[in-house]
Phi, psi and omega in degrees: 000137179285134181298140175304131178089353178295150179295129180273305177199163175231137177242122179257120180266125183240154178281322184236094184299317182296327178283325185282322188303312184303317180293316179292321179300315178298307185299310182295325175298317178297329181272003175097003177284143178252146175307137185239301181228154179214129176212172186305323184261010180176181179216159172218156179227143185239143170224110185062231182269001183251141174225155180244130179249136169239116186226153177291127180293140180286346179237153177283157179144180179230156180272138173226105184296347180270355177270167175306138183131199183287129179276306183195168172254139178240130182241141168295130184233023174079225186280168174300322178296321178295317177299317180295321179297315179296320178301314180296318185279336187308313182300328180284357178240022174090007180259146178253141175289140173245151174055041183301329181291341181243003182295137005260017183249030180296338179275000180120161181301132179083357179251098185273114183204158173246137178246127179227163182219139179272180184298338179263011176072029172274126183265140176233138175248126179253109190258128174284125184242006176270101188305322182295314181289329177294316178297317179297318180294321180295318179295323179289337183275347182269000000 
C-alpha cells in the first residue's frame, strides 16, 4: 500500500518536447524510472507508485525557476560516487551544471548534491543519501 501523502506524480510542461525528452529519458532511467506512458504530446516514467510526466505545454512561453512557481525537483541519488557519476555524464545528455564553484556542497554544508539544468531551464537536484559516503566525501573536501 502506498503511504498516505506520498507523491503520486509530477508533470513538467515543456515548450519543445523533442528537445526535452532525451535528457529526461536519460536522467530518469539512471535514477531507476521505467518508461510508463507514451503519447503524441508527452512521455512518462514510473518508479514504484510515483511517476514523472514530461509533456508539451498547451501554451507558449518559457519556464523560469526563479519566478513564483516550482523551483526544482530533487531526487535521492544514492552515494556521493553516484552523484558524481551523474554530474560528470549530465552535459553529454543535454544538462548544464549549476553552481560549479560550490559543487558538491551548493545546498549547504553537509548536504552533498549536484545541481543540473536542462535546455528549458528546469533544475534538478541529485542528492547523495548514503550517509557514510557523504561523510567520507565531506572529510575529503576539507
